[in-house]
C-alpha positions, 0 to 999 in steps of 0.5 A: 499499500503506497498510501501507508508507512510500515513503522516496524522497520527503518530509522525510527527518529526519521519515522517518528518525525515524519508522522509527527510533524503532520499530526502537529499541524492537524491538531493546530488546525483543529483548534482553529475551528472554535477560535475561528468562531471566536474570532468572527464572533468577537469582530462582528457581534460583541464581547458578551458573545465572545465570552460566550464562545469561550465558555461554549468552547470549554464545554464543547471541546470536552465532548469533542475530545472524548470523541477524538480520544476514543478515536485514538484508542481505536487507532492503536487497535488498528496500529496493533493489526496492521503491524500484525498484518491481519487486514481482515480483522483490521476492516472489521475493526473499522466496521465495528468502530463506525457502527458503534461510534455513530451510536455512542456519538448520538447518546452524547449529543442527546445528553449534551443537548439535554444537559447544557443549560444545567451544565452552564448554570453548574459552572456558574456561567453569567445569564447573558453569556449563557444564552448565547453559549446554548444557541451555540452548543445545540447546533455544535451537539447536533452535529457531533456525528460528523466530528466523530466520523472525521476523527475515526477516518483520521485514526484509520490513517494514523494507524497504517503510518499516513498523517498527511491525507487527514492533514490536508483534508482538514486544511480544506475544512478550515478554509470552508469554516472561515468562508462560511463563518464570515458569510453567515455571521459577518454578512448575514448577521446570524450570530452564534448560531451561523458560527456554529452552523459553519463548524458543523457543515465544514466538518460534514464535508471533511467527512465525505472527503476522508471516506472518499480518500480511503475508499479510492486511494486505499481500498484494502482499508475500507470494510466490505460486506464480509467484514461487516460482522460482530466480534465480541472480543475485538469489541471489548478491546475497542471499548477498553482502549477507546474509553481509556484514551478518551479519558486521557485526551479529554483531560485538559478540558474536563479539568478547565470545566471543572475549574471554569466554575471557580473562575466564572464566580470571579467576573467577565475579566477572569473569564475572558482571561481564562478563555484566552489561556484555555486557547493558547494551551489548546495550540501548545498541548497540540504538540504534546498530543501529536507526540503522544499519538505518534508514539502509540502509533508506532509502538502499537505496530511493533507491538503487533509485530512483536518487536521488543527491541523497537518497542523499547527504542521507540519510548527512548526516541520519544522521550528525547524527542519530547523533552527537547520540544518541551523545553523549547516551547516553555521558553517560547510561552514565557517569552511570548505571553504578552504577545499570545495573550494580546492575539487572543484578547485583542488588547493589552489593556485591563485586567484580563490581559494582566491575568492571562499573562501571569497564568502563562508565565507560571504555567510555562515553568511545568510544560516540559513535564507535560511533554515527557508525560505525553511520550509515557501516554504514547508508550502505554497506550501502544503496548496496551497498558491502558490503565496507567494513563487513566490513573495518571489523568485522575491523579492530575485532574484531582490535584488541579481542581482541589488546589485551584478551588483552594487558592484561586480567591486569593491568588487568581489564575496563578493558582490554577497555574500552580495546581496545574503544575503540581499535578504534572509533577505528581503524574510524571513521577508516577509514570516513571515509577511504573516503568522502572518497577513494572514495564522493564520486566515485561518480555515480548516474544520476538518473531526470531524466537518463535 
């Protein structure tokens, strides 16, 4: 298959970089969906609507990252099957993930629409902001199935080492989203409803393009009638891997949402500052999420091929790459905090700018640990030790939320930044201890030994 990459042989450093770069660009572009809406709304509607898109974005991203995280878990299962050269089961997995995922997404959509207002009330969203939030979220939730199907197609392509096709399709979708947002909001004056419609329509187009690409360019991956069957053990593995990955990938937004209540009680300036930092961190975390995804793909293929040496080498290579990347980005975060916050807020005046800059300067100190943790997460996903990222994520969210609520009233957003960093310290120590005490004892059978 010329549109796939066998990661069980060749130069691992080059392979890891080759699949990571498109993932990074893709994840950054993915952040642009809600950011485009926010910028257009801020320009054509006003400050209250802009704040609403920010709060809605935190809620929306929680659901979207659950779905994309679930697909990341599916990608690991598919990667192991591809490394094992079991294409029949690969196609069955694709089919099961499509059918189960659409049903699962429908349930999430219904729950999202039903609980949107109570959730906005729970996180203490001001009434004028909440109304705009609800209008936006109802449309986004109704179109969640498009987001899932796009992420599933991307997972299929990632599993075989093809990260470029999904990137091109996403880029086309982003351009369409921007054009539609300007048309609906700027010209037709449809407000937040128009922005949400632009997002859903552009995602539907990306789904169509993704399925067409797989069917035409890599037909061996597309399930056929003979592959449309139920496999209980495969379904169980899919749910286990998908659920664990969904929980981890959505952890940033679970934490953000749980802390949002404390922030919302501090007024519009604090909400705007938190909205700005959430968007900036979304872009920065794109690098870490991409590193984890590419590592899990590489590890999964070699785990499927039972290549112990390359599994271990994959972790070492990823740790070095992510550590260097973490150092560079931490320095850039601190040095450009004022500039990046200005890009998000559009002004250097007022308390919101001050709060946001303070947060970015503090949290940048700890980001290297986040990136090291991403390398470990990719490794643990790839070898099937999915409980480790789940426990790590639970630890981080718990620490972050408790410390934030304890100190946000006295220290503002800086308290949230320190709470986040302390959580990363604990999680990184936990991941390293698990590897040293348990994983190094694991031995895979290599093909040569069989």
